[in-house]
DRENDOKOL-968255 format. One record per residue (C-alpha): residue in one letter; x negated, y negated, z negated; residue number from 1. Coordinates in steps of 0.2 Angstrom, whole numbers, plus 5000, padded with zeros to 4 digits. Last residue first. Example, Ala and Ser with C-alpha at 12.3 -4.5 7.8 and 13.67 -1.06 7.14 Angstrom:
BEGIN
{S,{4932,5005,4964},2},
{A,{4938,5022,4961},1},
END
This chain:
BEGIN
{E,{5043,4869,4919},503},
{V,{5030,4882,4922},502},
{Q,{5025,4889,4905},501},
{K,{5006,4889,4902},500},
{G,{4998,4906,4905},499},
{W,{4996,4917,4890},498},
{I,{5005,4933,4892},497},
{I,{5010,4933,4911},496},
{S,{4994,4924,4915},495},
{G,{4983,4936,4905},494},
{F,{4992,4951,4913},493},
{G,{4988,4945,4931},492},
{I,{4971,4936,4928},491},
{L,{4965,4952,4918},490},
{I,{4971,4964,4931},489},
{Y,{4965,4954,4946},488},
{L,{4948,4952,4938},487},
{V,{4947,4970,4934},486},
{G,{4951,4973,4953},485},
{G,{4937,4961,4958},484},
{T,{4924,4970,4947},483},
{V,{4931,4987,4954},482},
{A,{4929,4981,4972},481},
{L,{4911,4975,4968},480},
{I,{4906,4991,4960},479},
{A,{4914,5001,4974},478},
{G,{4905,4992,4987},477},
{I,{4889,4996,4979},476},
{G,{4894,5014,4979},475},
{M,{4899,5014,4997},474},
{L,{4883,5006,5002},473},
{S,{4874,5019,4992},472},
{L,{4884,5032,5002},471},
{F,{4878,5023,5018},470},
{I,{4859,5023,5012},469},
{D,{4861,5042,5006},468},
{V,{4867,5047,5024},467},
{T,{4851,5040,5031},466},
{P,{4842,5056,5023},465},
{D,{4850,5066,5038},464},
{F,{4861,5080,5031},463},
{T,{4855,5098,5031},462},
{H,{4869,5110,5035},461},
{N,{4873,5127,5028},460},
{F,{4890,5120,5023},459},
{I,{4887,5124,5005},458},
{S,{4873,5111,5007},457},
{G,{4854,5111,5012},456},
{S,{4840,5100,5006},455},
{F,{4851,5085,5007},454},
{T,{4863,5090,4994},453},
{I,{4880,5082,4994},452},
{D,{4892,5086,4980},451},
{Y,{4911,5082,4978},450},
{H,{4918,5090,4993},449},
{R,{4933,5081,5000},448},
{R,{4929,5072,5016},447},
{P,{4913,5081,5021},446},
{V,{4898,5071,5026},445},
{G,{4896,5075,5045},444},
{F,{4884,5061,5050},443},
{T,{4898,5050,5057},442},
{G,{4906,5053,5040},441},
{A,{4892,5043,5031},440},
{S,{4896,5028,5042},439},
{M,{4915,5029,5039},438},
{M,{4912,5030,5020},437},
{G,{4899,5016,5020},436},
{I,{4910,5005,5030},435},
{S,{4925,5008,5019},434},
{L,{4916,5004,5003},433},
{L,{4907,4989,5010},432},
{A,{4924,4982,5016},431},
{V,{4932,4986,4999},430},
{G,{4918,4977,4990},429},
{L,{4919,4961,5001},428},
{G,{4938,4961,4999},427},
{Y,{4937,4962,4980},426},
{L,{4925,4948,4979},425},
{Y,{4934,4937,4992},424},
{P,{4951,4940,4984},423},
{Q,{4944,4936,4966},422},
{I,{4936,4920,4971},421},
{S,{4951,4908,4969},420},
{A,{4957,4918,4954},419},
{F,{4940,4916,4945},418},
{G,{4942,4897,4947},417},
{K,{4960,4898,4942},416},
{W,{4956,4906,4925},415},
{I,{4974,4907,4920},414},
{L,{4988,4906,4932},413},
{Q,{5003,4896,4927},412},
{R,{5018,4905,4921},411},
{K,{5037,4905,4926},410},
{F,{5036,4925,4928},409},
{I,{5046,4924,4944},408},
{Y,{5039,4909,4954},407},
{P,{5023,4906,4944},406},
{I,{5018,4924,4943},405},
{I,{5025,4929,4960},404},
{L,{5014,4917,4969},403},
{Y,{4998,4924,4963},402},
{T,{5005,4942,4964},401},
{F,{5006,4938,4983},400},
{G,{4987,4939,4984},399},
{M,{4986,4955,4975},398},
{F,{4999,4962,4987},397},
{A,{4989,4957,5002},396},
{V,{4973,4964,4995},395},
{T,{4982,4981,4991},394},
{T,{4990,4982,5008},393},
{G,{4975,4979,5020},392},
{A,{4958,4982,5012},391},
{V,{4966,4995,5000},390},
{V,{4979,5005,5010},389},
{T,{4972,5002,5028},388},
{G,{4953,5001,5026},387},
{H,{4954,5014,5012},386},
{F,{4963,5024,5025},385},
{H,{4948,5023,5037},384},
{G,{4935,5026,5025},383},
{T,{4943,5042,5019},382},
{I,{4944,5047,5038},381},
{T,{4925,5044,5040},380},
{F,{4921,5055,5025},379},
{T,{4924,5070,5037},378},
{N,{4938,5083,5039},377},
{H,{4946,5073,5053},376},
{R,{4930,5067,5062},375},
{I,{4927,5078,5077},374},
{I,{4944,5086,5080},373},
{A,{4952,5069,5076},372},
{F,{4941,5060,5090},371},
{Q,{4948,5071,5104},370},
{E,{4966,5072,5097},369},
{T,{4968,5053,5095},368},
{G,{4973,5045,5079},367},
{F,{4955,5043,5074},366},
{I,{4953,5029,5087},365},
{V,{4970,5021,5084},364},
{G,{4967,5021,5065},363},
{T,{4950,5014,5067},362},
{I,{4957,4999,5076},361},
{G,{4971,4997,5063},360},
{G,{4962,5001,5047},359},
{L,{4944,4993,5046},358},
{F,{4946,4980,5060},357},
{G,{4964,4974,5058},356},
{F,{4966,4978,5040},355},
{L,{4951,4969,5036},354},
{L,{4955,4953,5045},353},
{I,{4974,4953,5040},352},
{S,{4970,4957,5022},351},
{I,{4956,4944,5021},350},
{A,{4969,4931,5028},349},
{M,{4982,4936,5015},348},
{A,{4970,4936,5001},347},
{S,{4964,4919,5006},346},
{F,{4981,4912,5006},345},
{A,{4987,4919,4989},344},
{P,{4970,4915,4981},343},
{H,{4971,4896,4986},342},
{G,{4953,4891,4989},341},
{W,{4954,4894,5007},340},
{P,{4968,4881,5009},339},
{A,{4966,4879,5028},338},
{K,{4956,4863,5033},337},
{K,{4943,4873,5042},336},
{L,{4956,4882,5052},335},
{W,{4965,4867,5056},334},
{E,{4949,4858,5062},333},
{F,{4947,4872,5074},332},
{L,{4950,4866,5092},331},
{G,{4946,4848,5090},330},
{R,{4954,4836,5078},329},
{T,{4972,4841,5075},328},
{H,{4973,4843,5056},327},
{G,{4988,4831,5054},326},
{Q,{5000,4842,5044},325},
{K,{5009,4847,5060},324},
{R,{4992,4855,5065},323},
{L,{4992,4865,5049},322},
{A,{5009,4872,5053},321},
{V,{5005,4876,5071},320},
{E,{4989,4884,5066},319},
{I,{4997,4895,5052},318},
{S,{5011,4901,5064},317},
{A,{4998,4906,5077},316},
{P,{4988,4915,5064},315},
{I,{5004,4925,5060},314},
{A,{5010,4928,5078},313},
{F,{4994,4935,5085},312},
{A,{4992,4949,5072},311},
{H,{5010,4952,5071},310},
{I,{5012,4956,5089},309},
{M,{4996,4967,5088},308},
{S,{5005,4977,5073},307},
{A,{5020,4980,5084},306},
{L,{5010,4986,5098},305},
{V,{5002,4998,5086},304},
{A,{5019,5006,5083},303},
{L,{5021,5009,5102},302},
{H,{5003,5016,5102},301},
{M,{5008,5029,5089},300},
{M,{5023,5035,5099},299},
{Y,{5013,5037,5115},298},
{S,{4997,5045,5107},297},
{T,{5000,5053,5091},296},
{N,{5018,5060,5093},295},
{V,{5016,5065,5112},294},
{I,{4999,5072,5110},293},
{K,{5003,5082,5095},292},
{H,{5018,5090,5103},291},
{W,{5009,5094,5119},290},
{T,{4995,5102,5109},289},
{S,{5007,5114,5100},288},
{L,{5008,5114,5082},287},
{V,{5001,5128,5071},286},
{P,{4983,5126,5074},285},
{D,{4981,5110,5063},284},
{V,{4967,5099,5070},283},
{L,{4979,5086,5075},282},
{L,{4989,5088,5059},281},
{H,{4985,5071,5051},280},
{H,{4989,5063,5067},279},
{E,{5007,5069,5064},278},
{S,{5012,5053,5055},277},
{A,{5014,5044,5072},276},
{L,{5032,5049,5072},275},
{N,{5035,5038,5057},274},
{I,{5028,5022,5066},273},
{F,{5040,5024,5081},272},
{L,{5057,5018,5079},271},
{I,{5056,5008,5062},270},
{Y,{5039,5000,5067},269},
{L,{5046,4995,5084},268},
{V,{5060,4986,5075},267},
{F,{5048,4976,5064},266},
{A,{5039,4971,5081},265},
{T,{5056,4965,5088},264},
{R,{5059,4954,5072},263},
{S,{5042,4946,5076},262},
{L,{5047,4943,5094},261},
{K,{5064,4936,5089},260},
{E,{5055,4924,5077},259},
{N,{5044,4916,5090},258},
{V,{5031,4904,5083},257},
{P,{5035,4911,5066},256},
{K,{5036,4897,5052},255},
{G,{5022,4890,5042},254},
{G,{5025,4880,5026},253},
{V,{5007,4881,5021},252},
{V,{5008,4891,5005},251},
{F,{5026,4897,5004},250},
{A,{5029,4901,5023},249},
{V,{5011,4908,5026},248},
{T,{5013,4919,5010},247},
{L,{5030,4925,5016},246},
{Y,{5024,4930,5033},245},
{W,{5009,4939,5026},244},
{V,{5020,4947,5013},243},
{T,{5031,4954,5027},242},
{V,{5016,4961,5035},241},
{M,{5011,4970,5019},240},
{A,{5029,4977,5017},239},
{C,{5030,4984,5034},238},
{V,{5013,4991,5033},237},
{N,{5016,4998,5016},236},
{I,{5032,5007,5021},235},
{Q,{5021,5014,5035},234},
{Q,{5008,5020,5022},233},
{S,{5023,5030,5014},232},
{S,{5025,5038,5031},231},
{H,{5007,5046,5029},230},
{G,{5011,5056,5014},229},
{L,{5030,5058,5015},228},
{G,{5032,5064,5033},227},
{W,{5015,5071,5030},226},
{F,{5022,5083,5018},225},
{V,{5035,5090,5031},224},
{L,{5021,5096,5042},223},
{R,{5009,5102,5029},222},
{Y,{5023,5111,5020},221},
{A,{5030,5120,5035},220},
{S,{5012,5126,5039},219},
{P,{5010,5132,5021},218},
{D,{5027,5142,5021},217},
{V,{5033,5141,5003},216},
{S,{5034,5157,4993},215},
{P,{5044,5168,4981},214},
{I,{5058,5157,4975},213},
{L,{5062,5153,4957},212},
{N,{5044,5156,4951},211},
{A,{5043,5138,4943},210},
{S,{5029,5134,4956},209},
{W,{5040,5140,4970},208},
{L,{5055,5130,4964},207},
{F,{5044,5114,4962},206},
{A,{5037,5117,4980},205},
{P,{5055,5119,4987},204},
{I,{5059,5102,4979},203},
{F,{5043,5094,4984},202},
{I,{5046,5098,5003},201},
{G,{5063,5090,5007},200},
{A,{5062,5078,4993},199},
{G,{5046,5070,5000},198},
{H,{5054,5070,5018},197},
{L,{5069,5061,5010},196},
{L,{5056,5049,5003},195},
{T,{5049,5044,5020},194},
{L,{5066,5042,5028},193},
{I,{5072,5031,5014},192},
{G,{5056,5021,5014},191},
{I,{5056,5019,5033},190},
{V,{5073,5010,5031},189},
{S,{5067,5001,5016},188},
{A,{5052,4994,5025},187},
{A,{5063,4988,5040},186},
{M,{5074,4979,5027},185},
{I,{5059,4972,5019},184},
{G,{5054,4964,5036},183},
{F,{5072,4958,5038},182},
{A,{5072,4950,5020},181},
{G,{5056,4940,5025},180},
{L,{5063,4936,5042},179},
{P,{5079,4929,5035},178},
{L,{5094,4941,5038},177},
{S,{5105,4940,5053},176},
{R,{5120,4931,5059},175},
{K,{5128,4923,5044},174},
{Y,{5119,4923,5028},173},
{A,{5124,4921,5010},172},
{G,{5142,4922,5016},171},
{E,{5150,4932,5001},170},
{K,{5152,4948,5012},169},
{K,{5134,4946,5018},168},
{A,{5128,4946,5000},167},
{L,{5138,4962,4998},166},
{L,{5129,4970,5012},165},
{I,{5112,4963,5007},164},
{N,{5113,4969,4989},163},
{V,{5120,4987,4994},162},
{F,{5106,4988,5007},161},
{F,{5092,4984,4995},160},
{L,{5100,4996,4982},159},
{I,{5096,5010,4995},158},
{F,{5077,5006,4993},157},
{G,{5078,5006,4974},156},
{I,{5088,5023,4974},155},
{L,{5075,5030,4985},154},
{A,{5061,5024,4973},153},
{G,{5070,5032,4958},152},
{V,{5072,5048,4968},151},
{A,{5053,5048,4973},150},
{F,{5048,5046,4955},149},
{L,{5059,5059,4949},148},
{I,{5053,5071,4963},147},
{V,{5035,5067,4960},146},
{G,{5037,5071,4941},145},
{L,{5046,5087,4944},144},
{Y,{5032,5092,4955},143},
{Y,{5020,5089,4941},142},
{L,{5032,5097,4929},141},
{P,{5031,5114,4938},140},
{D,{5012,5115,4935},139},
{A,{5002,5115,4950},138},
{K,{4999,5128,4964},137},
{L,{4987,5127,4978},136},
{P,{4995,5139,4991},135},
{V,{5001,5126,4996},134},
{Y,{4994,5109,4999},133},
{S,{4994,5097,4984},132},
{T,{4991,5082,4996},131},
{F,{4986,5070,4982},130},
{M,{4974,5082,4974},129},
{V,{4978,5099,4968},128},
{D,{4971,5099,4950},127},
{A,{4988,5099,4943},126},
{K,{4988,5107,4925},125},
{G,{4972,5099,4919},124},
{L,{4980,5090,4905},123},
{M,{4976,5074,4914},122},
{V,{4986,5079,4929},121},
{I,{5001,5084,4918},120},
{V,{5001,5067,4908},119},
{N,{4999,5056,4924},118},
{I,{5013,5065,4933},117},
{L,{5025,5064,4919},116},
{A,{5021,5045,4917},115},
{G,{5024,5042,4936},114},
{G,{5041,5052,4934},113},
{I,{5047,5043,4919},112},
{L,{5042,5026,4926},111},
{M,{5050,5030,4943},110},
{L,{5066,5037,4935},109},
{A,{5067,5021,4924},108},
{F,{5064,5009,4938},107},
{S,{5078,5017,4949},106},
{L,{5090,5017,4934},105},
{W,{5086,4999,4930},104},
{G,{5090,4994,4948},103},
{V,{5107,5004,4947},102},
{K,{5110,4994,4931},101},
{P,{5107,4978,4941},100},
{A,{5120,4982,4954},99},
{Y,{5125,4966,4963},98},
{S,{5108,4957,4960},97},
{K,{5113,4939,4962},96},
{V,{5111,4928,4977},95},
{G,{5099,4915,4984},94},
{L,{5095,4926,4999},93},
{L,{5076,4925,4997},92},
{V,{5079,4928,4978},91},
{T,{5091,4942,4979},90},
{S,{5088,4955,4993},89},
{A,{5070,4949,4996},88},
{F,{5064,4948,4978},87},
{H,{5073,4965,4973},86},
{V,{5065,4974,4987},85},
{L,{5048,4965,4984},84},
{G,{5049,4973,4966},83},
{I,{5053,4990,4974},82},
{E,{5037,4987,4985},81},
{F,{5026,4983,4970},80},
{F,{5032,4999,4961},79},
{I,{5029,5008,4978},78},
{I,{5011,5001,4980},77},
{W,{5005,5005,4962},76},
{A,{5014,5022,4961},75},
{L,{5009,5030,4978},74},
{L,{4991,5026,4984},73},
{A,{4983,5020,4968},72},
{D,{4992,5030,4955},71},
{I,{4995,5047,4965},70},
{G,{4978,5047,4974},69},
{H,{4968,5041,4959},68},
{L,{4976,5055,4949},67},
{T,{4971,5068,4961},66},
{L,{4954,5062,4962},65},
{F,{4952,5061,4944},64},
{R,{4956,5080,4943},63},
{Y,{4946,5084,4958},62},
{Y,{4931,5076,4950},61},
{N,{4934,5081,4932},60},
{T,{4933,5100,4938},59},
{L,{4917,5098,4948},58},
{G,{4907,5087,4936},57},
{L,{4907,5068,4937},56},
{F,{4894,5055,4938},55},
{H,{4884,5059,4954},54},
{V,{4873,5044,4952},53},
{S,{4860,5044,4966},52},
{P,{4872,5055,4976},51},
{W,{4886,5042,4977},50},
{R,{4901,5053,4979},49},
{T,{4902,5054,4960},48},
{L,{4901,5036,4957},47},
{A,{4915,5034,4970},46},
{V,{4926,5046,4960},45},
{L,{4923,5037,4944},44},
{F,{4927,5020,4952},43},
{A,{4943,5027,4960},42},
{M,{4949,5034,4943},41},
{L,{4947,5017,4935},40},
{G,{4956,5009,4950},39},
{G,{4971,5022,4948},38},
{V,{4973,5017,4930},37},
{A,{4972,4998,4933},36},
{L,{4983,5000,4948},35},
{T,{4996,5010,4938},34},
{A,{4997,4995,4926},33},
{M,{4998,4982,4940},32},
{A,{5013,4991,4948},31},
{A,{5022,4993,4931},30},
{I,{5020,4975,4928},29},
{I,{5027,4971,4946},28},
{N,{5042,4983,4943},27},
{W,{5045,4974,4926},26},
{R,{5045,4957,4933},25},
{I,{5055,4960,4949},24},
{L,{5069,4969,4938},23},
{L,{5069,4954,4926},22},
{E,{5071,4942,4940},21},
{G,{5086,4951,4948},20},
{A,{5095,4949,4932},19},
{R,{5091,4931,4931},18},
{D,{5096,4927,4948},17},
{I,{5083,4915,4956},16},
{K,{5088,4900,4968},15},
{L,{5071,4896,4977},14},
{G,{5065,4878,4977},13},
{S,{5047,4885,4978},12},
{L,{5039,4876,4963},11},
{S,{5053,4870,4952},10},
{C,{5062,4887,4954},9},
{I,{5081,4885,4953},8},
{R,{5089,4895,4940},7},
{F,{5104,4907,4941},6},
{N,{5115,4917,4929},5},
{S,{5120,4900,4920},4},
{D,{5129,4894,4936},3},
{A,{5129,4876,4935},2},
{M,{5145,4866,4931},1},
END
């Protein structure tokens, strides 16, 4: 008799545990909801940095910038990644969720923590931006919200290892995890290390804010914070690359041309990518030059090697799969015949392209001490990390949502025509946004200041009028990206609520 706790997906053939399915669903729903808030904040901030509009005043700018950083960089992505944790450790292995109550505890803590952060920031009690560097002080409840969210995510990543160990015991896999689960395992290892850094610095900050300890050393705070702040992006890189492999497998039936090499690249991420987090501190006078160079040159380049391996392996797997389907005429018929109208595939391809050029290459450049000294506190760095987190990770996750909805929510996509153009619209917008930011930064436009005046600024510097062109490019990109983001939210929630049932 069939096990009533499982169902077989008619589209993918995956064996899906119903308890794990619910955990995936609600983490994805929470992810999309926080992206909607974070995206709105991003639009208002971008309109403010656009001199021709200059929408927000000083106070609201920093308030909304703080919320944008928390919701778009932290909450949206980590909620989605915890959804991927449940997907990889149950669905990909064809096993049950062994501790669903622990999964719901993880979700509840993240939800409560995220909601608490949003409320406190909107009340004006935490205008400290994403970094919240001391001696800037927020309300104790802000730090408590971050701690609750981080602890919830930490439990979620730990649950991944509980699931795979018990699955191994039951014989779900023999020698090693499937590559998709292996990639999420790498993300979970980095996630645990990252969130421990967060606990290590936000707990003292909470105690300091509540006047229970006299102070927190600013230099120690900066060092430990970036073990959370930048390493959270390294969770994203592992999860993003895993989504690339899964999308290729589900959409075109592609397999890695050399799976051992792909696995080795994930191991390189685990070993070296966290150490490269110190490139945010290259202009910090506290750390020694030797310390900075070792961390951000040698360690970072070993992590970049992993990304280069994936960058060659994934297109190769697509080519091999499409050639096996008969697209063998000439060198590039396979590329022409790729399913560019499938939103999951196009989002994956756009993510690879934009992440490589706007995020990866610029990251290597600005992660060196000489360039960091020149560019670190300019708008160029803002453009760089929008090229990684947004053009890379967010686009990839948007694309994978178009597979999650029929596989896990059992709903067909609505507005399929709009869904097919959404990744292109959003990708183009983010590309223009990122290029505009980076270009403006080369003229010295500051990273965080909300107002730029060309006749003389607080920096006692007159900016070249060309800067207005690049900031206008950023603003136009923001409009396109927000339009694409709104489409994603409407298609996502609309499909979940009104999409036709998948038999």
